[in-house]
N, C-alpha and C positions, 0 to 999 in steps of 0.2 A: 374286469376293469376296462373302461373305454378311454381311449386317448385320441385327441384331435391333433393331426399332423400339421406341418407348416402350410399346407395348401387348404386347410380347413376340412379335410376329409376325416371322418370318424373311422378309427381302426381299433381292432382288438389288441390288447397288450400282448397276447400270445403271438399274433402275427408280427408285431413289432420285434419281439424277441427272436422269432424265427428268422427274420430278415437280418438282424444284427449278427446272429450266429452264422448265417450263410456268408455274410461279408467277412467275418473273422476267419472262417474256414477257407474261403477262397484266397484271402490274403496270406494265410499260413501256407497254402499250397503254392501260391505264386512266388513267394520269397524263396522257398526251397527249390522251386522249379528253375529260378534264375541261376542258382548255384549248380544244379544238375545240368542246365544248359551250358554253363561255363565248363564244367567237367567234360561233357560230351564233345564240346567244341575243341577243347585242348587235346582230347584223345584223337579226334578226327584229324587234327593238324599233323599228327604223326603219320597218318596214312594218306591223306589227300592234300596236305598243305593248308595254308591260310586261304579260305575261300569265303566270299560273301554269301554264296548260295547256301552253304551249310548253316551259317548264322541265321539267315533269313528263314530257312526251313525250320530251325529250332524255335524261332520266335512265332512263326505261323502255327506250328504244332502246339506250342504252349497256349496260344490264344484259343485255338480250337479245343484243346483239352479243358481249359477253364470254362469255355462256353458250354461244352458238353456236360460238365459237372453242374453248371447252373441249370441247364435244362432238366437234368436228372432230378435235381432238388425240386424244381417246380412241378415235375410230373408226380413225384412221390407225395408232395404236399397236397396236390389236387386229389389224389386217390384217398389219402388219409382223411381229408376234409369231407369227401363225399361218402364216407362211411364204408368204403370198400366196394361200393356198387360198381359192377362191371370192371373190377380192378384188373383182371388179367388182360382184357382187351385194351384198356387204357395204357397199361404198362407196355404191351406189345406195340401199340401205336407210338408211344414215346420212344421206345427202342428203335423202331424203324426210322422215325424222324431224326434221331441222333446219328444213326448209321448213315443216312443220306448226307447229313452235314459233314461227317467225317470223310465220306466218299468224295464229296465235292471238293473239300479242301485238299485231300491227297491227290485227286485227279488234277486239280489246278496246278499243283507243284510239279506234276509230270511234264509240263510244258517247258520246264527249266532243267537244270542239270540234275543228275541222279542224286547228288549229295543234298539237294534241296528236298527231294522226296524223302530220303532217309532221315534227314533232320526233322521233317514234319511228322514222321511216324514215331520217332523215339519218345517225345513227351507224353504220348498216350500211355506209356508204361510208368510214368512218374508217380501217379497216386499210390500205386501198390508199393513202390519203393519208399515213398514218404511216410505212409502209414505203418509200414513194417519198421522203419527207422524210429518212428514215434513210439511204437510199442516196445522195441528193444532198448532204446536209449532214453525213454521218457523218465522223468524224475518224480514218480509217484502221483502225478496229476491224473486228470481224466484221460482216457485213451479212446 
């Protein structure tokens, strides 16, 4: 089935559904990340007090983590659509690009307080926590 989007561009229905699924998944992770950020910040208050740098680091890390997941999705979609041709080299290239982005973000936070850097690293562990929680506490839906 072929669909015409708002800009007049013809797109495949599968592509449209993939984009909608990506938006839903990123929104799912984003909402839970905000709660995990709040929990991490409240725990950090016990050890370092109320600091803007920790909150800023958590928000930067969350942004980087979501962008990383977006790039991973795009990379996998390209490989699947190409039929797996040169899949290992493409996956490796995508991996290296994502690692450079993570490295740049974390390196940038090192110019500020240590709590900013720690806050930027923590959100990269959220997807594992979120999906483990979804599996353990999900109510019979898709996992």
